[in-house]
C-alpha positions as CSV (number, residue, x, y, z in Angstrom):
1,M,16.1,18.5,-13.2
2,T,19.1,17.0,-15.5
3,F,18.6,13.9,-17.8
4,M,21.3,11.7,-15.5
5,Y,19.0,13.0,-12.4
6,E,16.0,11.6,-14.1
7,K,17.8,8.0,-15.0
8,Q,18.9,7.4,-11.8
9,K,15.5,7.6,-10.4
10,N,14.4,5.5,-13.1
11,K,17.2,2.9,-12.3
12,I,16.1,2.7,-8.8
13,R,12.2,2.4,-9.7
14,Q,13.2,-0.4,-12.0
15,F,15.1,-1.9,-9.2
16,Y,12.2,-1.9,-6.8
17,K,9.4,-3.1,-9.3
18,T,12.3,-5.9,-10.3
19,H,13.3,-6.9,-7.1
20,K,10.3,-5.7,-4.9
21,H,12.3,-3.8,-2.5
22,M,14.2,-1.0,-2.2
23,P,18.0,-1.5,-2.8
24,S,20.0,-1.0,-0.2
25,Y,23.4,1.7,-0.2
26,R,25.6,-0.7,-1.4
27,E,22.9,-2.0,-4.5
28,I,22.5,1.7,-5.2
29,M,26.4,2.1,-5.7
30,N,26.1,-1.2,-7.7
31,L,23.5,0.1,-9.8
32,L,24.5,3.5,-10.5
33,G,28.0,2.9,-10.6
34,Y,29.4,4.9,-7.9
35,K,32.5,4.6,-5.9
36,S,31.6,5.2,-2.6
37,K,28.8,5.2,-0.1
38,N,29.1,8.9,0.1
39,A,27.6,9.7,-3.0
40,V,25.2,7.1,-2.6
41,H,24.4,9.3,0.3
42,K,24.1,12.2,-1.2
43,L,21.7,11.3,-3.8
44,V,19.8,9.7,-1.1
45,K,19.2,13.3,0.8
46,K,18.3,14.7,-2.7
47,L,15.8,12.4,-3.5
48,A,14.5,12.3,0.1
49,A,14.4,16.6,0.1
50,E,11.8,15.7,-3.0
51,D,10.0,12.9,-1.7
52,F,10.7,10.2,-3.9
53,I,11.9,8.3,-0.8
54,S,12.1,8.4,2.6
55,Q,13.9,6.3,5.3
56,D,12.7,4.2,8.1
57,P,13.9,4.9,11.5
58,R,16.3,1.9,10.8
59,G,17.4,4.0,8.1
60,R,16.3,1.5,5.1
61,L,14.8,3.2,2.1
62,I,10.9,3.7,1.6
63,P,9.4,4.6,-2.0
64,N,7.3,7.2,-1.7
65,Q,6.6,8.6,-5.5
66,L,7.5,5.8,-7.8
67,Y,4.9,6.0,-9.8
68,G,5.1,9.9,-10.2
69,E,1.7,11.9,-10.9
70,I,-1.2,11.0,-12.9
71,K,-3.5,13.7,-14.4
72,V,-6.9,13.9,-13.6
73,L,-8.7,14.9,-16.6
74,G,-12.2,15.7,-15.8
75,L,-15.4,13.4,-14.4
76,I,-17.0,10.5,-15.8
77,E,-20.9,9.7,-15.0
78,A,-21.6,6.0,-13.4
79,G,-24.7,7.0,-14.2
80,F,-27.0,7.9,-17.0
81,P,-24.6,9.4,-20.0
82,S,-23.5,12.9,-20.5
83,P,-21.1,15.0,-22.3
84,A,-17.8,15.0,-21.5
85,E,-15.1,17.4,-21.8
86,E,-11.8,16.4,-21.0
87,E,-10.0,19.2,-19.1
88,L,-7.0,19.0,-16.4
89,L,-8.1,18.6,-12.9
90,D,-5.4,17.9,-11.1
91,T,-2.5,15.4,-11.1
92,V,-2.6,12.8,-8.1
93,S,0.3,10.6,-6.6
94,L,-1.2,7.2,-6.6
95,D,2.0,6.6,-3.8
96,N,0.5,9.2,-1.6
97,F,-3.6,8.6,-2.4
98,L,-3.1,5.1,-1.3
99,I,-0.3,4.9,1.2
100,K,-0.5,7.5,4.0
101,N,1.5,5.9,6.7
102,K,4.1,4.3,4.5
103,E,6.4,3.2,7.3
104,A,3.2,0.9,9.2
105,S,2.1,0.3,5.4
106,Y,2.1,-3.2,3.8
107,I,0.7,-4.8,1.1
108,L,-0.5,-8.4,1.2
109,R,-2.4,-10.6,-1.8
110,V,-5.7,-12.1,-1.3
111,R,-6.6,-16.1,-1.5
112,G,-10.4,-16.9,-1.2
113,N,-13.6,-15.4,-1.3
114,S,-14.9,-14.4,1.7
115,M,-14.6,-10.7,1.3
116,I,-16.5,-10.8,-1.6
117,D,-19.1,-8.5,-1.0
118,A,-16.7,-6.0,0.7
119,G,-15.6,-5.5,-3.7
120,I,-12.1,-7.8,-2.4
121,F,-11.8,-10.4,-4.6
122,E,-8.9,-13.3,-4.9
123,E,-5.8,-12.4,-6.4
124,D,-6.7,-8.5,-5.0
125,L,-4.0,-6.9,-3.4
126,V,-4.7,-5.0,-0.2
127,I,-2.6,-2.5,1.4
128,A,-2.8,-2.8,5.2
129,E,-1.7,-0.6,8.0
130,K,-0.5,-1.8,11.3
131,T,-2.0,-0.7,14.2
132,N,-3.9,-2.0,17.3
133,Q,-6.5,0.9,17.6
134,A,-8.8,-1.1,14.7
135,K,-12.7,-0.1,15.3
136,T,-15.7,-2.0,14.9
137,G,-16.8,-2.6,11.1
138,D,-13.6,-2.4,9.9
139,I,-11.8,-4.6,7.7
140,V,-9.0,-5.9,9.8
141,I,-5.8,-8.4,9.4
142,A,-6.2,-10.8,12.8
143,E,-4.8,-13.6,14.5
144,I,-7.4,-15.8,15.6
145,D,-6.9,-18.6,17.6
146,G,-3.1,-19.2,16.3
147,E,-4.6,-18.4,12.5
148,W,-4.4,-15.3,10.0
149,T,-7.7,-14.1,8.1
150,M,-9.0,-10.8,7.1
151,K,-12.6,-10.0,8.0
152,Y,-14.5,-7.2,9.6
153,L,-14.0,-6.2,13.2
154,K,-17.7,-6.5,14.8
155,K,-18.7,-6.5,18.7
156,N,-21.5,-8.7,20.6
157,G,-21.4,-6.6,24.3
158,K,-17.9,-6.9,25.5
159,D,-16.9,-9.5,23.0
160,Y,-15.0,-9.1,19.2
161,Y,-15.8,-11.3,16.6
162,L,-14.6,-11.3,12.9
163,E,-17.3,-11.1,10.2
164,P,-17.0,-12.2,6.9
165,A,-18.3,-10.4,3.5
166,N,-19.8,-13.3,2.4
167,K,-23.0,-14.9,3.3
168,D,-21.6,-18.4,2.3
169,Y,-18.9,-18.2,5.4
170,P,-19.9,-18.0,8.9
171,C,-18.5,-15.3,11.4
172,I,-15.6,-16.6,13.4
173,Y,-15.8,-16.3,17.0
174,P,-12.4,-16.1,19.4
175,E,-11.9,-20.0,21.8
176,S,-8.2,-18.6,23.1
177,G,-7.3,-15.2,21.3
178,L,-8.2,-12.6,19.0
179,R,-5.1,-9.9,18.3
180,I,-5.6,-7.5,15.6
181,A,-2.3,-6.5,13.5
182,A,-3.7,-4.3,10.9
183,V,-6.4,-2.7,9.0
184,V,-7.0,-2.5,5.6
185,K,-7.0,0.8,4.0
186,A,-6.8,0.1,0.4
187,V,-7.8,-2.8,-2.4
188,I,-5.7,-3.1,-5.7
189,R,-7.5,-4.6,-8.8
190,K,-6.4,-4.6,-12.1
191,Y,-8.1,-5.6,-15.0
């Protein structure tokens, strides 16, 4: 790959990090100094062929490999200490590891501490995947009686309810309606 091509990918990557959305064709045209949308179309085809980006059904760009691949250097003990050796085992793309269905996924910032016993804390980011196929025990994004929350989906007989992962919070039983919008697939936390 040419230096110029990598530079173009880096500009698109930086645009995404700065603006929190992928650039439109016009924005790519301006960003890279192209004179026509046809040139942008060719670039998008090339980026899609190498799985750097993809497109949703409406033609909008979706990031696939914005962070590239990171080396997996070996194993680390979380129990008793043991001798460690650095050895390249593999590489992992965080984009592909964390997000399986990009078109149906989105990120939410967590507010509150009702899910701390599930390892989800305030200010964490959760990756949620839109679905209407949630199973009992899944952590879901749900609308219950007109308000949104994230809790475990539970069932008592035929009735569904939402259970927090913090003993200081009560279970929530719907009075007028419960609608599952998504299932939580991953949690992101920076230290």
